[in-house]
C-alpha positions in Angstrom: -137.4 -134.1 -87.9 -134.5 -133.1 -85.5 -132.5 -131.6 -88.4 -135.4 -129.6 -89.8 -134.6 -125.8 -90.2 -137.7 -123.6 -90.3 -137.6 -120.9 -93.0 -136.9 -117.5 -91.5 -137.8 -114.1 -92.7 -135.7 -111.2 -91.4 -137.4 -107.8 -91.6 -135.3 -104.6 -91.4 -137.1 -101.2 -91.2 -134.8 -98.4 -92.2 -134.6 -94.8 -93.3 -131.6 -92.6 -93.8 -129.2 -95.4 -92.7 -126.5 -95.2 -95.3 -123.8 -95.2 -92.6 -125.1 -98.4 -90.9 -127.2 -100.5 -93.3 -124.2 -102.1 -95.1 -122.5 -103.3 -92.0 -125.8 -104.5 -90.6 -126.5 -106.6 -93.8 -122.9 -107.9 -93.9 -123.4 -109.3 -90.3 -126.7 -110.9 -91.3 -125.2 -112.5 -94.4 -122.4 -113.8 -92.3 -124.8 -115.7 -90.0 -124.3 -119.5 -89.8 -128.0 -120.3 -90.5 -128.5 -122.2 -93.8 -128.4 -119.6 -96.6 -131.3 -121.3 -98.4 -133.5 -121.2 -95.3 -133.8 -117.5 -94.7 -134.7 -114.2 -96.6 -134.0 -110.6 -95.7 -136.7 -108.0 -96.4 -135.3 -104.4 -96.1 -138.2 -102.0 -95.9 -136.9 -98.5 -96.8 -138.7 -95.3 -95.9 -138.4 -92.2 -98.1 -134.7 -91.8 -97.5 -132.8 -88.5 -98.1 -129.4 -90.2 -98.4 -128.0 -93.2 -100.2 -129.8 -95.9 -98.2 -132.0 -97.2 -101.0 -129.1 -97.4 -103.5 -127.0 -99.3 -101.0 -129.8 -101.8 -100.4 -130.4 -102.2 -104.1 -126.7 -103.1 -104.5 -127.1 -105.8 -101.9 -130.3 -107.1 -103.5 -128.6 -107.4 -106.8 -125.7 -109.4 -105.3 -127.8 -111.6 -103.0 -131.0 -113.3 -104.1 -132.1 -113.7 -100.4 -132.3 -109.9 -100.0 -135.4 -108.1 -101.2 -136.2 -104.3 -101.0 -139.6 -102.9 -100.2 -140.7 -99.2 -100.1 -142.3 -97.6 -97.1 -144.0 -94.3 -98.2 -145.4 -93.7 -94.7 -141.8 -93.8 -93.3 -142.7 -95.1 -89.9 -141.4 -98.3 -88.3 -144.8 -100.2 -87.6 -145.8 -99.7 -91.3 -142.4 -101.1 -92.4 -142.8 -104.1 -90.1 -146.3 -104.8 -91.3 -145.3 -104.5 -94.9 -142.6 -107.1 -94.3 -144.9 -109.5 -92.3 -147.5 -109.5 -95.1 -144.8 -110.4 -97.7 -142.9 -112.9 -95.5 -142.3 -116.4 -96.7 -141.0 -117.6 -93.4 -142.5 -119.7 -90.6 -140.5 -117.5 -88.3 -140.3 -113.8 -88.5 -137.4 -111.8 -87.0 -137.1 -108.0 -86.7 -133.6 -106.6 -86.9 -132.5 -103.0 -86.5 -130.3 -101.2 -89.1 -128.4 -99.5 -86.3 -127.0 -102.8 -85.1 -124.7 -105.7 -86.1 -125.3 -109.3 -85.1 -123.2 -112.2 -83.9 -122.7 -115.1 -86.4 -125.0 -117.4 -84.4 -127.7 -114.8 -83.9 -130.4 -116.3 -86.2 -129.6 -119.9 -85.3 -129.7 -119.2 -81.5 -133.0 -117.3 -81.8 -134.6 -120.2 -83.7 -133.1 -122.8 -81.3 -134.5 -121.1 -78.1 -137.8 -120.3 -79.8 -138.3 -124.1 -80.3 -136.7 -125.4 -77.1 -138.6 -123.1 -74.7 -141.8 -123.1 -76.8 -141.8 -119.3 -76.6 -143.7 -117.0 -78.9 -141.0 -114.4 -79.1 -137.3 -114.6 -78.4 -134.6 -111.9 -78.2 -131.2 -111.3 -76.7 -129.1 -108.7 -75.1 -127.7 -105.6 -76.8 -124.2 -104.3 -76.2 -124.6 -100.6 -76.6 -121.8 -98.9 -78.5 -121.2 -95.2 -79.4 -121.6 -94.2 -83.0 -118.6 -91.8 -82.5 -115.9 -93.0 -80.1 -115.6 -89.8 -78.0 -115.9 -89.4 -74.3 -119.4 -88.0 -74.7 -120.3 -90.9 -77.0 -119.0 -93.5 -74.5 -120.8 -91.8 -71.6 -124.1 -91.9 -73.5 -123.6 -95.6 -74.3 -122.7 -96.3 -70.6 -125.9 -94.6 -69.4 -128.1 -96.5 -71.7 -126.7 -99.8 -70.5 -126.7 -99.1 -66.8 -129.5 -99.9 -64.3 -129.5 -96.4 -63.0 -130.0 -95.1 -66.5 -132.6 -97.5 -67.9 -133.9 -99.4 -64.8 -134.8 -103.1 -65.3 -134.5 -103.0 -69.0 -132.7 -106.4 -68.9 -131.9 -106.6 -72.6 -129.9 -103.5 -72.2 -128.3 -104.2 -68.8 -127.7 -108.0 -69.3 -128.5 -111.2 -67.5 -126.7 -114.5 -66.9 -129.4 -116.9 -67.8 -132.6 -117.1 -70.0 -135.6 -115.4 -68.4 -139.2 -114.5 -69.2 -139.6 -110.7 -69.8 -142.1 -108.2 -71.1 -140.2 -107.2 -74.2 -137.0 -107.8 -76.1 -134.8 -105.9 -78.6 -135.9 -106.8 -82.1 -137.7 -110.1 -81.6 -138.0 -113.5 -83.2 -141.6 -114.5 -83.6 -143.6 -117.5 -84.8 -145.6 -116.3 -87.8 -148.8 -117.7 -86.3 -148.5 -115.0 -83.5 -149.4 -112.3 -86.0 -152.3 -114.4 -87.3 -153.6 -114.7 -83.7 -153.2 -111.2 -82.3 -152.8 -109.0 -85.4 -150.0 -106.8 -86.6 -148.1 -103.9 -85.2 -150.2 -100.8 -84.3 -149.5 -98.2 -87.0 -150.8 -95.4 -84.8 -147.6 -95.8 -82.7 -144.7 -94.1 -84.3 -142.6 -95.4 -81.4 -142.9 -98.1 -78.7 -145.0 -100.3 -81.1 -142.8 -103.3 -80.1 -143.6 -102.8 -76.4 -147.3 -102.5 -77.0 -147.3 -105.6 -79.3 -145.4 -107.7 -76.8 -147.7 -106.7 -73.9 -150.7 -107.5 -76.1 -149.1 -110.9 -76.9 -148.6 -111.6 -73.1 -152.2 -110.6 -72.4 -153.2 -113.4 -74.9 -151.1 -115.9 -73.0 -147.9 -115.5 -75.2 -144.4 -115.8 -73.7 -141.4 -113.6 -74.4 -138.0 -115.0 -73.7 -134.7 -113.1 -73.2 -131.5 -115.2 -73.8 -128.0 -113.8 -73.0 -126.4 -116.0 -75.6 -128.1 -114.0 -78.3 -126.0 -110.9 -78.8 -126.2 -107.9 -81.0 -124.3 -104.6 -81.0 -126.4 -101.4 -81.1 -124.9 -98.1 -82.2 -126.5 -95.3 -80.2 -126.4 -91.5 -80.7 -123.2 -89.9 -79.7 -123.9 -86.1 -79.8 -125.6 -84.4 -77.0 -128.3 -82.6 -79.0 -129.6 -85.8 -80.6 -129.4 -87.7 -77.3 -131.6 -85.0 -75.7 -134.1 -84.9 -78.5 -134.4 -88.7 -78.5 -134.9 -88.8 -74.7 -137.7 -86.3 -74.9 -139.3 -88.2 -77.8 -139.1 -91.5 -76.0 -140.7 -90.0 -73.0 -143.5 -88.6 -75.1 -144.1 -92.0 -76.7 -144.2 -93.7 -73.4 -147.5 -91.9 -72.9 -149.1 -91.4 -76.3 -149.8 -95.1 -76.8 -152.5 -94.7 -74.1 -154.4 -92.7 -76.7 -154.8 -95.9 -78.8 -154.9 -98.7 -76.4 -157.2 -99.9 -73.6 -154.6 -102.2 -72.1 -151.4 -100.9 -70.3 -149.3 -100.3 -73.5 -145.9 -99.8 -71.8 -144.1 -101.3 -68.9 -144.2 -99.6 -65.5 -140.5 -98.7 -65.7 -141.3 -96.3 -68.5 -143.4 -94.2 -66.1 -140.7 -93.7 -63.4 -139.1 -90.6 -65.0 -142.7 -89.1 -65.2 -143.2 -89.8 -61.5 -139.8 -88.2 -60.7 -140.3 -85.0 -62.8 -144.0 -84.7 -61.7 -142.9 -84.9 -58.0 -140.4 -82.1 -58.5 -142.8 -79.8 -60.3 -145.7 -80.7 -58.0 -143.8 -80.2 -54.8 -142.2 -76.8 -55.8 -145.6 -75.6 -57.0 -147.4 -76.5 -53.8 -144.5 -75.2 -51.7 -146.1 -71.7 -52.2 -148.8 -72.8 -49.8 -146.9 -75.1 -47.5 -143.2 -75.0 -46.5 -143.3 -78.8 -46.1 -143.4 -79.2 -49.8 -140.4 -76.9 -50.2 -138.4 -79.3 -48.1 -139.9 -82.3 -49.9 -138.7 -80.8 -53.2 -135.1 -80.6 -51.9 -135.4 -84.0 -50.4 -136.3 -85.5 -53.8 -133.8 -83.5 -55.7 -131.0 -84.2 -53.2 -131.7 -87.9 -53.1 -131.5 -88.0 -56.9 -128.3 -86.0 -56.9 -126.6 -88.3 -54.4 -127.7 -91.4 -56.3 -126.5 -89.9 -59.6 -123.2 -89.0 -58.0 -122.8 -92.5 -56.5 -123.3 -94.3 -59.8 -121.2 -91.8 -61.7 -118.3 -92.4 -59.4 -118.7 -96.2 -59.7 -118.6 -95.9 -63.5 -115.6 -93.6 -63.3 -113.8 -96.2 -61.2 -114.7 -99.1 -63.5 -113.6 -97.1 -66.6 -110.5 -95.9 -64.8 -111.1 -92.3 -66.0 -111.9 -89.4 -63.7 -113.6 -87.5 -66.5 -116.7 -89.7 -66.1 -117.3 -88.3 -62.6 -118.1 -85.0 -64.3 -119.9 -86.1 -67.4 -122.1 -89.0 -66.2 -124.2 -86.8 -63.9 -125.1 -84.6 -66.9 -125.9 -87.6 -69.1 -128.0 -89.4 -66.4 -129.8 -86.1 -65.5 -130.6 -85.3 -69.1 -131.8 -88.8 -69.7 -134.3 -88.8 -66.8 -135.4 -85.2 -66.8 -136.1 -84.9 -70.6 -137.8 -88.3 -70.7 -140.0 -87.2 -67.8 -140.8 -83.9 -69.4 -141.6 -85.7 -72.7 -144.1 -87.9 -70.7 -145.7 -84.8 -69.2 -146.3 -83.4 -72.7 -147.7 -86.9 -73.6 -150.2 -86.6 -70.8 -151.4 -83.2 -72.0 -151.8 -84.5 -75.6 -153.6 -87.6 -74.4 -155.9 -85.6 -72.2 -157.1 -83.4 -75.1 -157.5 -86.3 -77.4 -161.0 -87.6 -78.3 -159.4 -90.9 -79.1 -158.1 -91.3 -75.6 -161.5 -90.7 -73.9 -163.3 -92.9 -76.5 -161.0 -95.8 -75.6 -161.5 -95.3 -71.9 -165.3 -95.7 -72.2 -165.4 -98.2 -75.0 -167.0 -101.5 -73.9 
């Protein structure tokens, strides 16, 4: 039937999200999808704040919201708990750090059906959690091609396109029956690995610019740096647990950059050519960084960005690359890594 609305299960993994979970749930409740055709499963880790109490309050007021506990605390366990309990024909992952447009659910379902995709997602508009100059600069870096490469769901697109992964994700439930659940060994990047596994099995992932959410990113420098290092680490650690390429090539660019700097300066002790190569690489990066920082400053009409953006871009790329180097060391000494390499 043309008017048939498939039942949708929304899964929200969260832990220590008392500042964001209420606004997130309000935006989902306000969606224009028929209220009797979707449920919201909030899977709460062992929170040290008032997250659980807030979700309990929403569950008491709205019969469509259910709360589940996640003793292991990690995202893939939360997702798998939700999938196993889902009533829906369609399963959507949503993030507690985000709010969603009123047509978010209906647009996801519409494009999933029209394009016969296996997973559909949209673009995120990155916003600072704290509206300071530093917070804005971090948000700008995480939505700029120089900052995040060809991560299209962050940088935007004008028309629907097939991609390797999306933010969140709206899946047909049968996808999980076909290729399995999320890998619980992966504390991070489990969505990337899942979508690459999906594509390897012939699945299709669609990005639609009409599907919009607003993501609130870290706004203090210390948390930003820690998160960059962690993301770089988890761009490599999935190789311990997977025989397929578990991340996209763009995630390895900071590793190549940092490795080239360290390698060239180390070898320069034996050959002056590598000394000059080091400065060529670093100088090229500095000029590129300055160029894009100036462009952002002009666009934002604020000279302060000329000084802060190079620091933010540099911290993003260098710490991500250093995290990936540590990931290589951890993978190299892992029996699991070598076992997967030689497994038939």
